[in-house]
N, C-alpha and C positions, 0 to 999 in steps of 0.2 A: 503493500498499500502506500508505502515512503517513496519508493522507487517510483511508482504511478504518478503519485505526485507532486513529484520533482521531475516529470517529463521524461524519465528512463524506460524505452520502449524496449526492454529483453525480456527473453522466454524464463518462465517461472522455474524453471529447472537449472538455469544459473543460480537463481536464490538460493534452490535446495542444494547445490554444489557449495558453492562460497561460501554462504553465511555461518554453516559447521565449520568449516576451515577458519573461519575470521575467527571464530568462538574460540576455538582451538588454540589459537595465535595468542589470546587474551590472558591464558595462563603462564606466559613466559614472566618471570618476574623483571622486568624488564623498565616498568613503568608505572605510575600511579594511576589506579583505576582504568589502566588498558590505553591511557589519551596520546596519541601519535602512533600506538602501535595498530590500534584499532582502524586509524584514517587512514595509514598507511596501505595496511590490510586491503579496504576497501576499492581505493585506487589502484593498487598493483593485481589484484583480481579482476576488478570490474572492466579495467582497462584492456582485458584480455578477451572480453564480451562486446567490445566496442564502444565502451559507457565512456563520456567526455571526463577527464580529472576530476574541474570543478563540481561534477555529478555527483560522482562517485565519494568525492570527500564530504561532499552535503548532506549524503544518503549515511555516511560514517558519523558525523555529527550530530545529526538528527535523532539516530539511532541512541547514541549517547544520551542527549536529553530527552527523550522520552522514559529510557532505562532510570535516569535519576530521578525525573520527575515521580516516576511510579514507586520510586524506593522511597523519597521522602514521605509522600502521601503513605504509605505502608507503616514507614516509622512513625509518622504522628498519630495514627489509627493505634498502632501498638502501646506506644506511648499512653497516651487516652484510656484506654482499656487496661494497661496496668495500674495508672492513677486510679481508677475509679474502682477498683478491685481493693487497691490499697485503701483507700478511704472509705468504702463498705467495711473492711474489717476492722476497721477502730470502734472501741467500745465508745 
């Protein structure tokens, strides 16, 4: 969906091939939160499919922002539930 929103018209098969490889590259302990590695991997792999460098980079950054947003929202929900449980146990 991100690719389509950014005007990248490639086969869905490329995503099924490249995204797991990119996720695997994030396990390398060479950056904080995979910044730089993710974007470089998106550019390197998606260029093989004919995607322009700026578009591939934009996909990588957008994926990071969406993951970060989901993590923040989830963290806030988790913290709120924990706070409610702690307050509820007080005498």
